[in-house]
N, C-alpha and C positions, 0 to 999 in steps of 0.2 A: 906576096907577103901579107898577111891579115894583122893590122896593128890595131889594139883596143887602147883606151884612156881610161884610167879609173882616177877621176878627180874627187877632191875633197879638202876640206881644211885639215884634219888629221893633226886635232890639238888636244890631246896627244892621239897619234895611232893608236888603236886599239887591237886586242885578239879578233874581234870581228871584222875590222878593215883588212887584218892580215889574210884572214880566210878567204873573203872575198877577193882579194888580190891573187893568192895562191890558186885557188881556182879557176880564175880567169886565165892564170897563166898556162893552164892546161888546154885550152880552147883556142888561144890567140899564138900566132908566132912571135909576136912582141906586145908586151903591155907596158904602156906608160902610167907610172902613178904620178899624179901631177898634183903638187900642193898648191891650192888656189889661194892666192892672197887677196882678201877684202880689205881693203882700205877703211871700211867702215867698222870694222871688228878690230878688237883689240886682244891678241892670242895671248896664250900663257907663254907659248914658246916661239923664239924666232922662226923664221922661213927657213933659214940654213938648218937650225937643230932640227927642226921635223923633218926636212928632207935626209940629213945625215941619219937619224934614228930610224926611218923607215929602210933606207939603204942598208944599215947594221942588221935589222931584223930579217930582211929578205935575203941577205946574203947568208945568214944563219940557217934559214929555211930551204937554201940551195935554189932559189929561183934565178936561173941563168937568163932566161928571157924576159926579165923585168927591169925596166930603167926607172930611175927617180928623179924629176925636175920641179920646178916651180914655175908658175906664172901669175902675173897680175892683170891679165888681159882675159878676153873671153875663152872658155874651153874650146869654142867651135873654132876660134882663129888657131889655137895651139893644135887641134885635130888635123886642120887643113895642112898647117906647117910640116906636121911629120907624117902625113898622109894616112892617119887614122880613119877608119870607116865606122867604128863604134865606139860608144861609151858605155861602160859598166857601171852600175850602180848596185851597191846591195840594199835590200829591203828588209826591215823589220816589221814587226806586227804592230807598230805604234802610229800609223798613220804615214809613214814614208811614202807609201805609193801616191797619195793625194798630193804630197809636197814636191815630189818628184816627177809626175806626169807632166806638169805644166812646163817644168824645164825640159824635159824631154822633146816636147813637141815645138817649143820656142827653138830648142837646138836643131831640130829637123828643119823648120823653116828658114832658119838663118843659113845653115850649110849642109842640109842634106844628110847630116849626121844622125843615125838610128842611136836609141837608147836601149840596152840589155839590162833588164832588172833580174837580180840573182838573188834569190830569197836567203836570207840569212840562216846559219846553221842555227837550229833551234836552242843548242846549248849555250850559243852566245849572242842571240837576238835581243837579249835586254840591256847589253851593254852599249854604250854610247860615250863620246869623248866628255859630254855635259855631266854623265852620270860619274863618269870615273873621276873627273874634279870635285864633283859635290861630296863624294864619299871620301876622297883623300882630304877634302878641306876639313871634315867632321872627323878626321882621325882613323877613318876605315881602312882595311887592308885591301889594296886594289891588285895584289898579286894574281896572276892569272887573268886579269882583263887586260893588261897590257904587257908588251913585252918586257923582260926583266930589268932592262937598263933604264926603263922609263920610271919604275917606282921611286929611285933616288932622286932622279930629275925632278919628279913631282913634290917631293918632300922639300928640296932645295927651292924650288920655284914657290911654294906655298908660305915657305919660312920667309923669303924676301916680300912677297905679298903682305904678310903680317907686320914685318918691319917698316914697310911703307906706310901703312896704316897707323902706326904708333908716332 
């Protein structure tokens, strides 16, 4: 059985993330979507919320060979634990390759885990979690950029963010 891992912060998960995950599910027997927890970052959504939103979105898409977990350790350790042989990363045209290549080489050196770069769908390549949050912070409509259930969650999180500043 071939197991792949799609790691990311997914804060929030976007339509681009889901596209890469769904396309990966066609190539591998099992795909593990791993919410990577970075103690140095302060995410908008909790780890458990991110995991649950991704599960709901993938269930709606009918991805039966995809599981969702989180880790606060090295992705290579997670890969070794579950027997994954490949990490899948989506690439956009905004410098993702340069940022991801170094990590791919480190992952190969640490654990012999290869990285497969999957080009983003051109219709979705402009979408990132950072852009989604920025658009939402400025009152823009993020419908279609994220799963439908994320739109009200963003509104609520931003309202709480504004209240905390006041």
